[in-house]
MMTF fields as JSON, N, C-alpha, C and O atoms, coordinates in Angstrom:
{
  "mmtfVersion": "1.0.0",
  "mmtfProducer": "UNKNOWN",
  "numBonds": 407,
  "numAtoms": 408,
  "numGroups": 102,
  "numChains": 1,
  "numModels": 1,
  "chainsPerModel": [1],
  "groupsPerChain": [102],
  "chainIdList": ["A"],
  "bondAtomList": [4, 2, 8, 6, 12, 10, 16, 14, 20, 18, 24, 22, 28, 26, 32, 30, 36, 34, 40, 38, 44, 42, 48, 46, 52, 50, 56, 54, 60, 58, 64, 62, 68, 66, 72, 70, 76, 74, 80, 78, 84, 82, 88, 86, 92, 90, 96, 94, 100, 98, 104, 102, 108, 106, 112, 110, 116, 114, 120, 118, 124, 122, 128, 126, 132, 130, 136, 134, 140, 138, 144, 142, 148, 146, 152, 150, 156, 154, 160, 158, 164, 162, 168, 166, 172, 170, 176, 174, 180, 178, 184, 182, 188, 186, 192, 190, 196, 194, 200, 198, 204, 202, 208, 206, 212, 210, 216, 214, 220, 218, 224, 222, 228, 226, 232, 230, 236, 234, 240, 238, 244, 242, 248, 246, 252, 250, 256, 254, 260, 258, 264, 262, 268, 266, 272, 270, 276, 274, 280, 278, 284, 282, 288, 286, 292, 290, 296, 294, 300, 298, 304, 302, 308, 306, 312, 310, 316, 314, 320, 318, 324, 322, 328, 326, 332, 330, 336, 334, 340, 338, 344, 342, 348, 346, 352, 350, 356, 354, 360, 358, 364, 362, 368, 366, 372, 370, 376, 374, 380, 378, 384, 382, 388, 386, 392, 390, 396, 394, 400, 398, 404, 402],
  "bondOrderList": [1, 1, 1, 1, 1, 1, 1, 1, 1, 1, 1, 1, 1, 1, 1, 1, 1, 1, 1, 1, 1, 1, 1, 1, 1, 1, 1, 1, 1, 1, 1, 1, 1, 1, 1, 1, 1, 1, 1, 1, 1, 1, 1, 1, 1, 1, 1, 1, 1, 1, 1, 1, 1, 1, 1, 1, 1, 1, 1, 1, 1, 1, 1, 1, 1, 1, 1, 1, 1, 1, 1, 1, 1, 1, 1, 1, 1, 1, 1, 1, 1, 1, 1, 1, 1, 1, 1, 1, 1, 1, 1, 1, 1, 1, 1, 1, 1, 1, 1, 1, 1],
  "groupList": [{"groupName": "UNK", "atomNameList": ["N", "CA", "C", "O"], "elementList": ["N", "C", "C", "O"], "formalChargeList": [0, 0, 0, 0], "bondAtomList": [1, 0, 2, 1, 3, 2], "bondOrderList": [1, 1, 2], "singleLetterCode": "X", "chemCompType": "L-PEPTIDE LINKING"}],
  "groupTypeList": [0, 0, 0, 0, 0, 0, 0, 0, 0, 0, 0, 0, 0, 0, 0, 0, 0, 0, 0, 0, 0, 0, 0, 0, 0, 0, 0, 0, 0, 0, 0, 0, 0, 0, 0, 0, 0, 0, 0, 0, 0, 0, 0, 0, 0, 0, 0, 0, 0, 0, 0, 0, 0, 0, 0, 0, 0, 0, 0, 0, 0, 0, 0, 0, 0, 0, 0, 0, 0, 0, 0, 0, 0, 0, 0, 0, 0, 0, 0, 0, 0, 0, 0, 0, 0, 0, 0, 0, 0, 0, 0, 0, 0, 0, 0, 0, 0, 0, 0, 0, 0, 0],
  "groupIdList": [1, 2, 3, 4, 5, 6, 7, 8, 9, 10, 11, 12, 13, 14, 15, 16, 17, 18, 19, 20, 21, 22, 23, 24, 25, 26, 27, 28, 29, 30, 31, 32, 33, 34, 35, 36, 37, 38, 39, 40, 41, 42, 43, 44, 45, 46, 47, 48, 49, 50, 51, 52, 53, 54, 55, 56, 57, 58, 59, 60, 61, 62, 63, 64, 65, 66, 67, 68, 69, 70, 71, 72, 73, 74, 75, 76, 77, 78, 79, 80, 81, 82, 83, 84, 85, 86, 87, 88, 89, 90, 91, 92, 93, 94, 95, 96, 97, 98, 99, 100, 101, 102],
  "secStructList": [7, 2, 2, 2, 2, 2, 2, 2, 2, 2, 2, 2, 2, 2, 2, 2, 2, 2, 2, 2, 2, 2, 2, 2, 2, 2, 2, 2, 2, 6, 6, 4, 4, 4, 6, 7, 7, 1, 1, 1, 7, 1, 1, 1, 7, 7, 2, 2, 2, 2, 2, 2, 2, 6, 6, 6, 6, 7, 7, 7, 7, 6, 6, 2, 2, 2, 2, 6, 6, 1, 6, 6, 7, 1, 1, 7, 7, 7, 7, 1, 7, 7, 7, 6, 6, 7, 7, 2, 2, 2, 2, 2, 2, 2, 2, 2, 2, 2, 2, 6, 6, 7],
  "xCoordList": [-48.402, -47.509, -47.222, -46.089, -48.253, -48.074, -47.145, -46.343, -47.253, -46.366, -44.921, -44.024, -44.69, -43.33, -42.735, -41.582, -43.515, -43.049, -42.774, -41.769, -43.653, -43.466, -42.205, -41.45, -41.977, -40.786, -39.527, -38.552, -39.541, -38.387, -38.12, -36.967, -39.178, -39.018, -38.43, -37.554, -38.906, -38.383, -36.92, -36.115, -36.579, -35.197, -34.299, -33.199, -34.761, -33.996, -33.776, -32.675, -34.808, -34.685, -33.689, -32.915, -33.708, -32.772, -31.336, -30.442, -31.109, -29.767, -29.279, -28.115, -30.155, -29.776, -29.436, -28.43, -30.251, -29.978, -28.729, -27.992, -28.478, -27.264, -26.048, -25.041, -26.133, -25.034, -24.765, -23.612, -25.817, -25.662, -25.062, -24.221, -25.492, -24.958, -23.477, -22.684, -23.11, -21.712, -20.862, -19.731, -21.396, -20.649, -20.473, -19.417, -21.502, -21.387, -20.321, -19.541, -20.283, -19.257, -17.865, -16.915, -17.741, -16.447, -16.032, -14.867, -16.963, -16.663, -16.208, -15.295, -16.842, -16.423, -15.027, -14.172, -14.809, -13.536, -12.374, -11.273, -12.617, -11.565, -11.474, -10.747, -12.201, -12.153, -12.737, -12.42, -13.584, -14.209, -15.15, -15.308, -15.772, -16.778, -16.163, -16.879, -14.837, -14.19, -14.408, -14.469, -14.524, -14.699, -16.026, -16.427, -16.715, -17.965, -19.086, -18.85, -20.291, -21.498, -22.387, -22.196, -23.336, -24.22, -25.079, -25.274, -25.596, -26.615, -26.293, -27.16, -25.062, -24.716, -23.227, -22.411, -22.893, -21.513, -20.738, -21.204, -19.571, -18.628, -17.405, -17.536, -16.242, -15.065, -15.248, -14.994, -15.694, -16.008, -17.514, -18.264, -17.956, -19.392, -20.133, -19.531, -21.435, -22.287, -22.26, -22.232, -22.27, -22.253, -23.475, -23.379, -24.616, -25.802, -25.589, -26.087, -24.859, -24.554, -23.591, -23.714, -22.637, -21.709, -22.491, -22.277, -23.395, -24.208, -25.053, -25.194, -25.613, -26.436, -25.58, -26.01, -24.374, -23.474, -23.142, -23.056, -22.956, -22.558, -23.728, -23.517, -24.952, -26.139, -26.306, -26.624, -26.097, -26.375, -25.3, -25.62, -24.035, -23.002, -22.407, -21.736, -22.63, -22.179, -20.693, -20.287, -19.877, -18.461, -17.567, -16.4, -18.084, -17.229, -16.067, -16.284, -14.851, -13.721, -13.597, -13.693, -13.383, -13.346, -12.151, -12.145, -11.157, -10.024, -10.261, -9.386, -11.423, -11.703, -11.535, -10.938, -12.033, -11.826, -10.348, -9.967, -9.53, -8.095, -7.457, -6.54, -7.937, -7.395, -8.125, -7.708, -9.187, -10.03, -9.188, -8.352, -9.436, -8.717, -7.588, -7.088, -7.175, -6.123, -6.754, -7.971, -5.945, -6.451, -7.238, -8.193, -6.855, -7.553, -8.77, -9.363, -9.139, -10.278, -11.562, -11.871, -12.298, -13.544, -14.623, -15.483, -14.59, -15.67, -15.451, -16.396, -14.231, -13.983, -13.539, -13.494, -13.209, -12.719, -11.377, -10.604, -11.103, -9.889, -8.99, -9.216, -7.988, -6.919, -5.791, -5.933, -4.7, -3.575, -3.39, -2.431, -4.279, -4.042, -4.136, -3.223, -5.197, -5.429, -5.796, -5.763, -6.135, -6.552, -5.828, -6.452, -4.525, -3.773, -4.204, -3.86, -4.94, -5.384, -6.539, -6.93, -7.079, -8.186, -7.609, -6.991, -7.811, -7.304, -8.295, -9.377, -7.932, -8.769, -10.149, -11.152, -10.208, -11.501, -12.396, -13.591, -11.823, -12.598, -13.044, -14.157, -12.173, -12.506, -13.716, -14.623, -13.728, -14.855, -16.139, -17.199, -16.054, -17.228, -17.765, -18.973, -16.874, -17.296, -17.923, -18.914, -17.35, -17.913, -19.318, -20.229, -19.501, -20.832, -21.827, -22.97, -21.396, -22.279, -22.654, -23.828, -21.657, -21.938, -22.915, -23.867, -22.687, -23.573, -24.985, -25.926, -25.142, -26.482, -27.281, -28.464, -26.676, -27.312, -28.211, -28.842, -28.284, -29.077, -30.446, -31.254],
  "yCoordList": [149.752, 148.899, 147.599, 147.119, 147.041, 145.806, 146.032, 145.162, 147.204, 147.515, 147.6, 147.123, 148.197, 148.318, 146.931, 146.672, 146.059, 144.692, 143.971, 143.272, 144.131, 143.492, 144.006, 143.224, 145.31, 145.899, 145.392, 145.037, 145.356, 144.856, 143.387, 142.978, 142.596, 141.176, 141.0, 140.159, 141.785, 141.712, 142.129, 141.515, 143.164, 143.632, 142.569, 142.319, 141.944, 140.87, 139.701, 139.156, 139.317, 138.217, 138.566, 137.714, 139.814, 140.261, 140.179, 139.743, 140.595, 140.529, 139.101, 138.816, 138.198, 136.79, 136.201, 135.504, 136.464, 135.902, 136.514, 135.829, 137.795, 138.434, 137.807, 137.563, 137.545, 136.92, 135.515, 135.15, 134.731, 133.378, 133.421, 132.593, 134.378, 134.543, 134.914, 134.428, 135.77, 136.166, 134.971, 134.823, 134.119, 132.94, 131.945, 131.327, 131.794, 130.921, 131.461, 130.691, 132.758, 133.375, 133.151, 132.903, 133.237, 132.975, 131.528, 131.261, 130.601, 129.189, 128.984, 128.202, 129.682, 129.601, 130.186, 129.596, 131.344, 132.053, 131.227, 131.243, 130.516, 129.733, 128.315, 127.479, 128.049, 126.779, 125.603, 124.449, 125.885, 124.819, 123.977, 122.777, 124.628, 123.936, 123.043, 122.412, 122.992, 122.026, 120.605, 119.654, 120.473, 119.151, 118.977, 117.847, 120.069, 120.016, 120.686, 121.592, 120.235, 120.912, 121.089, 120.417, 121.971, 122.207, 120.985, 120.61, 120.359, 119.324, 117.951, 117.076, 117.733, 116.394, 116.12, 117.041, 114.854, 114.449, 114.567, 114.132, 115.15, 115.157, 114.374, 113.202, 114.98, 114.351, 114.295, 113.272, 115.417, 115.49, 115.439, 115.466, 115.368, 115.272, 116.564, 117.636, 116.452, 117.626, 118.472, 117.933, 119.78, 120.657, 120.442, 120.57, 120.12, 119.839, 118.597, 118.535, 117.607, 116.418, 116.739, 116.194, 117.621, 118.055, 118.788, 118.546, 119.682, 120.427, 119.473, 119.653, 118.456, 117.481, 116.697, 116.435, 116.324, 115.555, 116.327, 115.739, 117.642, 118.464, 119.233, 120.117, 118.912, 119.637, 119.616, 120.642, 118.474, 118.367, 118.994, 119.558, 118.91, 119.455, 120.766, 121.46, 121.114, 122.392, 122.634, 123.769, 121.582, 121.73, 121.499, 121.139, 121.696, 121.603, 122.561, 123.768, 122.06, 122.937, 124.054, 123.817, 125.276, 126.395, 126.33, 127.003, 125.554, 125.381, 124.327, 124.08, 123.705, 122.62, 123.004, 122.233, 124.161, 124.49, 124.584, 124.233, 125.048, 125.153, 123.771, 123.581, 122.796, 121.44, 120.538, 119.402, 121.018, 120.186, 119.438, 120.018, 118.15, 117.316, 116.536, 115.586, 116.904, 116.157, 115.061, 115.033, 114.184, 113.056, 113.511, 112.843, 114.653, 115.102, 115.97, 116.542, 116.074, 116.893, 116.411, 115.22, 117.33, 116.977, 116.511, 115.713, 116.997, 116.658, 115.318, 114.74, 114.821, 113.503, 113.487, 112.418, 114.635, 114.661, 113.939, 113.972, 113.294, 112.498, 113.049, 112.776, 113.81, 114.243, 114.737, 114.735, 115.15, 115.606, 117.122, 117.652, 117.807, 119.21, 120.149, 120.944, 120.078, 121.113, 122.41, 122.474, 123.419, 124.694, 125.849, 126.599, 126.007, 127.05, 128.468, 129.409, 128.644, 129.975, 130.507, 131.666, 129.666, 130.078, 130.571, 129.801, 131.862, 132.38, 132.075, 131.544, 132.406, 132.067, 132.721, 132.072, 133.996, 134.695, 134.063, 133.869, 133.743, 133.098, 131.707, 131.279, 131.012, 129.682, 129.738, 128.913, 130.7, 130.859, 131.191, 130.651, 132.073, 132.41, 131.177, 130.945, 130.389, 129.205, 128.157, 127.524, 127.976, 127.015, 127.437, 126.61, 128.721, 129.209, 129.002, 128.606, 129.268, 129.102, 127.631, 127.304, 126.745, 125.318, 124.835, 124.12, 125.22, 124.774, 125.33, 124.768, 126.428, 127.017, 126.296, 126.587, 125.381, 124.744, 123.562, 123.006, 123.172, 121.99, 122.062, 121.155],
  "zCoordList": [19.629, 20.375, 19.615, 19.599, 18.991, 18.232, 17.046, 16.706, 16.415, 15.29, 15.737, 15.041, 16.88, 17.398, 17.644, 17.299, 18.231, 18.491, 17.182, 17.06, 16.208, 14.902, 14.215, 13.637, 14.276, 13.658, 14.355, 13.693, 15.676, 16.417, 16.122, 15.987, 16.021, 15.693, 14.299, 14.095, 13.345, 11.977, 11.934, 11.234, 12.677, 12.728, 13.351, 12.859, 14.428, 15.071, 14.126, 14.055, 13.406, 12.441, 11.346, 10.91, 10.905, 9.872, 10.387, 9.661, 11.628, 12.197, 12.31, 12.025, 12.724, 12.858, 11.503, 11.373, 10.49, 9.169, 8.558, 7.849, 8.82, 8.328, 8.982, 8.317, 10.279, 10.997, 10.462, 10.232, 10.263, 9.731, 8.332, 7.983, 7.545, 6.2, 6.25, 5.444, 7.192, 7.344, 7.761, 7.297, 8.633, 9.079, 7.931, 7.797, 7.11, 5.946, 4.998, 4.438, 4.819, 3.962, 4.541, 3.798, 5.865, 6.504, 6.261, 5.966, 6.381, 6.129, 4.682, 4.421, 3.754, 2.345, 2.172, 1.511, 2.77, 2.648, 3.214, 2.663, 4.302, 4.949, 4.391, 4.927, 3.329, 2.602, 3.379, 3.089, 4.359, 5.147, 4.281, 4.501, 3.293, 2.488, 1.42, 0.643, 1.382, 0.498, 1.012, 0.232, 2.337, 2.94, 3.662, 3.945, 3.965, 4.724, 3.946, 3.147, 4.185, 3.719, 4.945, 5.959, 4.852, 5.985, 6.261, 7.417, 5.206, 5.403, 4.837, 4.832, 4.355, 3.865, 4.085, 4.108, 4.244, 4.454, 3.146, 2.093, 3.227, 2.103, 2.583, 2.934, 2.607, 3.201, 4.714, 5.349, 5.275, 6.699, 6.888, 5.913, 8.12, 8.403, 8.075, 8.007, 7.875, 7.673, 8.943, 10.05, 8.788, 9.957, 10.843, 12.064, 10.252, 11.076, 11.932, 13.056, 11.425, 12.218, 13.354, 14.451, 13.091, 14.141, 15.234, 16.422, 14.83, 15.802, 16.638, 17.848, 15.986, 16.715, 17.705, 18.828, 17.291, 18.153, 19.432, 20.51, 19.31, 20.455, 21.061, 21.891, 20.661, 21.121, 22.633, 23.233, 23.251, 24.683, 25.558, 26.604, 25.161, 26.041, 25.544, 26.308, 24.308, 23.742, 23.983, 24.229, 23.915, 24.21, 23.002, 23.163, 21.805, 20.63, 20.84, 20.948, 20.899, 21.183, 20.155, 18.95, 20.642, 19.705, 18.774, 17.744, 19.099, 18.199, 17.136, 16.306, 17.146, 16.205, 14.741, 13.989, 14.298, 12.886, 12.511, 11.395, 13.423, 13.154, 13.034, 12.234, 13.827, 13.804, 12.818, 12.596, 12.238, 11.382, 10.347, 9.654, 10.271, 9.325, 9.962, 9.36, 11.147, 11.842, 12.689, 12.874, 13.187, 13.982, 15.197, 15.593, 15.807, 17.014, 16.71, 17.624, 15.464, 15.084, 15.747, 15.721, 16.333, 17.02, 16.053, 16.426, 14.82, 13.9, 13.211, 12.673, 13.218, 12.66, 11.212, 10.605, 10.636, 9.26, 9.194, 10.152, 8.081, 7.953, 6.853, 5.674, 7.224, 6.325, 7.216, 8.439, 6.646, 7.455, 7.391, 7.951, 6.728, 6.421, 7.62, 7.843, 8.382, 9.381, 8.677, 7.448, 9.416, 8.824, 9.515, 10.265, 9.276, 9.978, 9.612, 10.327, 8.528, 8.119, 8.978, 8.841, 9.856, 10.723, 12.046, 12.78, 12.353, 13.619, 14.746, 14.494, 15.978, 17.135, 17.084, 17.379, 16.712, 16.641, 15.582, 15.809, 14.43, 13.365, 13.79, 13.483, 14.492, 14.978, 15.907, 15.801, 16.809, 17.73, 16.971, 17.288, 15.973, 15.158, 14.443, 14.421, 13.863, 13.122, 14.041, 13.678, 15.222, 16.171, 16.59, 16.622, 16.913, 17.296, 16.157, 16.39, 14.937, 13.786, 13.599, 13.423, 13.638, 13.455, 14.52, 14.207, 15.784, 16.856, 16.723, 17.284, 15.985, 15.797, 14.716, 14.537, 14.004, 12.836, 13.168, 12.269, 14.406, 14.77, 14.177, 14.376]
}
């Protein structure tokens, strides 16, 4: 029984890390990492800082990655570009990933 639990726990951990890795790849693919890093401020804030900011209310708007860089951007990045290449499904994936980084 203990082996079964250990195997299931290892499998769950593998799925979580694979998912996080996939989200990081999506962020790279959509050029998010040109202005953001996970753990340090670049042009925009570090994703861990964004996660901390929204930790208590968990209401980071799912459209934020699409608007990122505009004046109404939730993360506070400053540019005029926006990210029109990010569709709604990708935006939701990226928001969930960022919020998981706390």
